[in-house]
TIRO-841034 format. One record per residue (C-alpha): y, x, z; residue in one letter; chain; residue number from 1. Coordinates in steps of 0.02 Angstrom, whole numbers, padded with zeros to 5 digits. Example, Ala and Ser with C-alpha at 12.3 -4.5 7.8 and 13.67 -1.06 7.14 Angstrom:
<atoms>
[atom [-00225, 00615, 00390], 'A', 'A', 1]
[atom [-00053, 00684, 00357], 'S', 'A', 2]
</atoms>
This chain:
<atoms>
[atom [03281, 03863, 04015], 'M', 'A', 1]
[atom [03363, 03955, 04146], 'P', 'A', 2]
[atom [03352, 04168, 04190], 'V', 'A', 3]
[atom [03295, 04220, 04358], 'Y', 'A', 4]
[atom [03311, 04381, 04451], 'D', 'A', 5]
[atom [03157, 04447, 04525], 'Y', 'A', 6]
[atom [03115, 04598, 04615], 'M', 'A', 7]
[atom [02922, 04690, 04649], 'C', 'A', 8]
[atom [02925, 04715, 04828], 'Y', 'A', 9]
[atom [02768, 04829, 04805], 'T', 'A', 10]
[atom [02832, 04959, 04652], 'C', 'A', 11]
[atom [03022, 04898, 04686], 'K', 'A', 12]
[atom [03054, 04853, 04499], 'K', 'A', 13]
[atom [03170, 04728, 04465], 'Q', 'A', 14]
[atom [03163, 04616, 04325], 'S', 'A', 15]
[atom [03224, 04443, 04241], 'E', 'A', 16]
[atom [03119, 04322, 04156], 'R', 'A', 17]
[atom [03155, 04149, 04066], 'L', 'A', 18]
[atom [03035, 04026, 04141], 'C', 'A', 19]
[atom [03044, 03848, 04163], 'K', 'A', 20]
[atom [03101, 03786, 04357], 'Y', 'A', 21]
[atom [02928, 03738, 04401], 'E', 'A', 22]
[atom [02844, 03883, 04373], 'N', 'A', 23]
[atom [03005, 03996, 04436], 'K', 'A', 24]
[atom [02897, 04054, 04622], 'D', 'A', 25]
[atom [02731, 04103, 04500], 'I', 'A', 26]
[atom [02789, 04257, 04420], 'Q', 'A', 27]
[atom [02693, 04409, 04426], 'Y', 'A', 28]
[atom [02742, 04576, 04412], 'C', 'A', 29]
[atom [02711, 04676, 04238], 'S', 'A', 30]
[atom [02695, 04842, 04320], 'A', 'A', 31]
[atom [02575, 04821, 04476], 'C', 'A', 32]
[atom [02524, 04628, 04449], 'D', 'A', 33]
[atom [02581, 04586, 04629], 'D', 'A', 34]
[atom [02678, 04424, 04661], 'R', 'A', 35]
[atom [02850, 04430, 04621], 'L', 'A', 36]
[atom [02989, 04380, 04736], 'K', 'A', 37]
[atom [03132, 04257, 04671], 'P', 'A', 38]
[atom [03325, 04358, 04709], 'L', 'A', 39]
[atom [03472, 04253, 04788], 'V', 'A', 40]
[atom [03619, 04269, 04643], 'T', 'A', 41]
[atom [03769, 04185, 04603], 'A', 'A', 42]
[atom [03789, 04057, 04469], 'P', 'A', 43]
[atom [03883, 04117, 04315], 'A', 'A', 44]
[atom [04060, 04036, 04296], 'R', 'A', 45]
[atom [04061, 03979, 04143], 'T', 'A', 46]
[atom [04235, 03947, 04070], 'A', 'A', 47]
[atom [04277, 03750, 04081], 'G', 'A', 48]
[atom [04113, 03721, 04174], 'R', 'A', 49]
[atom [04040, 03664, 04329], 'W', 'A', 50]
[atom [04239, 03643, 04407], 'G', 'A', 51]
[atom [04307, 03798, 04336], 'D', 'A', 52]
[atom [04447, 03857, 04452], 'T', 'A', 53]
[atom [04529, 03969, 04337], 'G', 'A', 54]
[atom [04694, 03876, 04362], 'G', 'A', 55]
[atom [04870, 03937, 04432], 'G', 'A', 56]
[atom [05008, 04032, 04363], 'F', 'A', 57]
[atom [04996, 04188, 04292], 'D', 'A', 58]
[atom [05116, 04322, 04317], 'R', 'A', 59]
[atom [05087, 04421, 04162], 'S', 'A', 60]
[atom [05100, 04276, 04045], 'L', 'A', 61]
[atom [05235, 04183, 04141], 'G', 'A', 62]
[atom [05166, 04014, 04146], 'R', 'A', 63]
[atom [05053, 03890, 04234], 'H', 'A', 64]
[atom [04877, 03854, 04180], 'F', 'A', 65]
[atom [04777, 03703, 04230], 'N', 'A', 66]
[atom [04624, 03786, 04196], 'N', 'A', 67]
[atom [04537, 03950, 04106], 'S', 'A', 68]
[atom [04513, 03852, 03946], 'M', 'A', 69]
[atom [04712, 03811, 03927], 'E', 'A', 70]
[atom [04746, 03990, 03960], 'K', 'A', 71]
[atom [04637, 04049, 03826], 'E', 'A', 72]
[atom [04683, 03928, 03716], 'K', 'A', 73]
[atom [04886, 03976, 03752], 'Y', 'A', 74]
[atom [04828, 04165, 03716], 'I', 'A', 75]
[atom [04743, 04150, 03555], 'R', 'A', 76]
[atom [04864, 04035, 03500], 'A', 'A', 77]
[atom [05025, 04174, 03521], 'N', 'A', 78]
[atom [04928, 04305, 03464], 'G', 'A', 79]
[atom [04947, 04379, 03652], 'L', 'A', 80]
[atom [04817, 04481, 03784], 'V', 'A', 81]
[atom [04807, 04441, 03962], 'A', 'A', 82]
[atom [04846, 04545, 04105], 'A', 'A', 83]
[atom [04680, 04540, 04159], 'S', 'A', 84]
[atom [04600, 04629, 03997], 'D', 'A', 85]
[atom [04710, 04761, 04018], 'L', 'A', 86]
[atom [04677, 04802, 04191], 'G', 'A', 87]
[atom [04761, 04686, 04273], 'G', 'A', 88]
[atom [04940, 04653, 04355], 'V', 'A', 89]
[atom [04942, 04808, 04396], 'S', 'A', 90]
[atom [04924, 04894, 04250], 'Y', 'A', 91]
[atom [05074, 04794, 04207], 'L', 'A', 92]
[atom [05173, 04862, 04331], 'D', 'A', 93]
[atom [05143, 05039, 04306], 'N', 'A', 94]
[atom [05200, 05028, 04130], 'I', 'A', 95]
[atom [05352, 04951, 04190], 'V', 'A', 96]
[atom [05389, 05097, 04326], 'E', 'A', 97]
[atom [05347, 05213, 04206], 'K', 'A', 98]
[atom [05485, 05121, 04086], 'E', 'A', 99]
[atom [05604, 05112, 04234], 'C', 'A', 100]
[atom [05590, 05306, 04261], 'A', 'A', 101]
[atom [05605, 05347, 04092], 'V', 'A', 102]
[atom [05767, 05251, 04079], 'H', 'A', 103]
[atom [05831, 05314, 04210], 'V', 'A', 104]
[atom [05818, 05487, 04170], 'Q', 'A', 105]
[atom [05869, 05470, 04004], 'H', 'A', 106]
[atom [06045, 05383, 04074], 'E', 'A', 107]
[atom [06058, 05547, 04180], 'K', 'A', 108]
[atom [06038, 05640, 04027], 'D', 'A', 109]
[atom [06177, 05557, 03920], 'M', 'A', 110]
[atom [06303, 05571, 04091], 'E', 'A', 111]
[atom [06263, 05758, 04069], 'V', 'A', 112]
[atom [06304, 05742, 03884], 'F', 'A', 113]
[atom [06449, 05642, 03908], 'K', 'A', 114]
[atom [06528, 05766, 04027], 'D', 'A', 115]
[atom [06505, 05921, 03917], 'V', 'A', 116]
[atom [06574, 05843, 03785], 'V', 'A', 117]
[atom [06739, 05736, 03877], 'S', 'A', 118]
[atom [06743, 05950, 03973], 'K', 'A', 119]
[atom [06796, 05977, 03754], 'G', 'A', 120]
[atom [06614, 06040, 03725], 'G', 'A', 121]
[atom [06540, 06012, 03546], 'D', 'A', 122]
[atom [06410, 05900, 03533], 'L', 'A', 123]
[atom [06255, 06047, 03474], 'S', 'A', 124]
[atom [06306, 06110, 03634], 'K', 'A', 125]
[atom [06310, 05962, 03735], 'A', 'A', 126]
[atom [06152, 05928, 03674], 'Y', 'A', 127]
[atom [06083, 06082, 03724], 'T', 'A', 128]
[atom [06126, 06069, 03873], 'E', 'A', 129]
[atom [06090, 05874, 03907], 'A', 'A', 130]
[atom [05922, 05881, 03819], 'Y', 'A', 131]
[atom [05844, 06078, 03851], 'S', 'A', 132]
[atom [05675, 06121, 03790], 'V', 'A', 133]
[atom [05631, 06149, 03944], 'D', 'A', 134]
[atom [05686, 06002, 04032], 'A', 'A', 135]
[atom [05594, 05917, 03882], 'L', 'A', 136]
[atom [05426, 06022, 03909], 'K', 'A', 137]
[atom [05417, 05981, 04081], 'S', 'A', 138]
[atom [05421, 05791, 04070], 'R', 'A', 139]
[atom [05298, 05798, 03952], 'G', 'A', 140]
[atom [05394, 05737, 03799], 'L', 'A', 141]
[atom [05356, 05911, 03705], 'L', 'A', 142]
[atom [05169, 05976, 03667], 'D', 'A', 143]
[atom [05144, 06145, 03584], 'G', 'A', 144]
[atom [05235, 06244, 03514], 'E', 'A', 145]
[atom [05431, 06196, 03481], 'V', 'A', 146]
[atom [05495, 06205, 03280], 'N', 'A', 147]
[atom [05672, 06286, 03282], 'S', 'A', 148]
[atom [05692, 06241, 03096], 'G', 'A', 149]
[atom [05742, 06406, 03051], 'I', 'A', 150]
</atoms>
């Protein structure tokens, strides 16, 4: 039996009812006994049924799928997670953008390090200039107190 959504316009109570198709228009409110009006709702999208339109190219997985059932099977078989389960492709784009920013900053730090070493500085001085505590804190890489090891 299908589940139908109803609204009582007298007491404004919304409810769901499991009933036969023949009885769907003859339902009464449990709060005020007034007749319920059926609500128009969208049918549930069930994967692999009723013209599954979940196919297409999935950018996060890097391949084309004919339907959502095929995509789910591929994901399970390979132990993967779809980007849509993580918040969509924009979530992945944000992660890639952050990783690129970290990489660019690392390249800059390495240039400072190499510059100090090439000018005759020792390694500890190069590390200190390239990776100062203040710079690392400003990037959120150090939380709380720094242990100096002394």
